[in-house]
C-alpha positions, -999 to 999 in steps of 0.1 A, spaced: -476 -230 -189 -494 -204 -210 -499 -217 -247 -487 -192 -276 -524 -185 -281 -529 -173 -246 -496 -155 -242 -500 -138 -280 -533 -138 -295 -559 -139 -266 -547 -105 -251 -553 -90 -284 -585 -104 -291 -597 -94 -256 -586 -59 -260 -605 -57 -292 -639 -71 -279 -637 -58 -245 -633 -24 -257 -661 -22 -279 -679 10 -277 -710 -5 -264 -688 -22 -234 -668 11 -227 -699 30 -224 -710 4 -197 -676 8 -179 -682 46 -178 -715 39 -161 -702 22 -131 -665 28 -124 -669 67 -115 -692 57 -87 -661 42 -70 -647 60 -39 -617 58 -14 -594 27 -18 -604 5 -47 -597 -29 -54 -603 -40 -89 -608 -78 -98 -594 -91 -131 -582 -56 -143 -572 -72 -178 -561 -47 -200 -566 -18 -174 -598 -5 -197 -615 10 -168 -584 30 -154 -597 65 -176 -629 64 -157 -617 64 -121 -623 100 -104 -589 109 -87 -610 136 -70 -629 106 -51 -603 78 -52 -574 75 -34 -557 45 -48 -566 17 -73 -550 -20 -68 -557 -41 -99 -554 -81 -94 -548 -101 -124 -533 -139 -129 -520 -130 -164 -487 -115 -168 -495 -104 -203 -528 -85 -192 -511 -70 -162 -485 -54 -187 -511 -39 -208 -530 -24 -174 -499 -11 -162 -494 8 -196 -532 20 -198 -541 57 -201 -553 69 -166 -553 103 -149 -516 110 -137 -531 120 -104 -545 87 -99 -521 62 -78 -523 28 -95 -507 -4 -91 -514 -40 -103 -504 -73 -88 -505 -110 -96 -535 -126 -81 -568 -146 -87 -602 -134 -76 -607 -165 -55 -575 -159 -32 -567 -123 -30 -534 -112 -17 -550 -87 7 -557 -86 42 -593 -83 57 -613 -52 57 -588 -32 34 -608 -17 8 -635 10 4 -646 -3 -27 -644 -36 -50 -653 -29 -86 -659 -61 -111 -665 -56 -146 -667 -84 -172 -647 -105 -149 -674 -129 -128 -676 -144 -164 -643 -161 -164 -633 -168 -130 -627 -206 -121 -653 -203 -91 -676 -172 -87 -689 -181 -52 -651 -179 -39 -644 -146 -58 -675 -130 -42 -666 -143 -8 -632 -129 -13 -649 -95 -26 -669 -95 11 -638 -102 31 -614 -75 17 -646 -47 20 -644 -24 48 -677 -20 67 -701 -1 48 -681 -11 16 -693 -12 -18 -692 -39 -46 -695 -23 -82 -704 -48 -109 -712 -47 -144 -712 -80 -162 -725 -102 -190 -741 -133 -183 -773 -157 -187 -801 -140 -209 -837 -140 -195 -853 -149 -229 -855 -188 -232 -845 -187 -272 -812 -167 -265 -803 -189 -235 -807 -218 -256 -780 -206 -281 -759 -195 -250 -755 -229 -240 -750 -242 -273 -724 -216 -281 -706 -219 -248 -683 -247 -249 -664 -232 -279 -668 -199 -268 -648 -207 -236 -623 -222 -254 -619 -193 -277 -625 -163 -250 -599 -174 -223 -628 -193 -203 -652 -166 -204 -688 -182 -199 -719 -172 -213 -748 -187 -188 -737 -175 -160 -763 -157 -136 -751 -122 -127 -771 -105 -100 -788 -134 -86 -755 -150 -79 -742 -120 -63 -768 -117 -43 -765 -156 -33 -729 -146 -25 -737 -128 4 -743 -91 -11 -773 -70 -7 -783 -56 -39 -787 -17 -38 -795 -10 -74 -793 -32 -108 -800 -20 -142 -805 -49 -170 -805 -45 -210 -793 -64 -241 -761 -40 -254 -768 -26 -286 -745 -37 -317 -739 -67 -298 -747 -103 -308 -776 -111 -281 -759 -142 -269 -732 -122 -255 -751 -92 -252 -774 -94 -219 -756 -72 -192 -765 -61 -156 -749 -38 -138 -755 -18 -101 -742 -17 -67 -742 -43 -38 -732 -42 -2 -723 -70 20 -753 -86 38 
């Protein structure tokens, strides 16, 4: 059973953190690339919904295990022409058949799933042949000094931020999960603490 912190305070904190201008700018770089029938892993508060192009996207299915966050996603602003539905579920056990989506979108989600390899395997399973995996994630910084701080902070950070990890590699984990990286961009987000600001985003296809 979720604690009062998880039910009431955490969604508000996540909304504030995940809707910061630097993070929203990153979402705007990757989400408009989505096409066809789209699955969004960890749809959370629905912050990506405003960036989907209804001229290119036929439907967005969002999955999230948190009822509080799903409620926020269902109320999130988006183009009225965009067909959106949000369902209960985890990235590691998606409630969808094989080869059922043209695109999987994953933004600031792999940091908090319980088992990233299982989540990536599920994303591969539900993608149609030729489908694309669009990602934008924060994770392990390449600079040793920053990475050391990430390791020090992570135990407390995970408890406060809903299981968010600071030290998970991003693009290398996606490649190890059976994807071919078509494009990857990397940088520290501006106006963001460096321990939480290393960001990698791009496009991958099932290998």
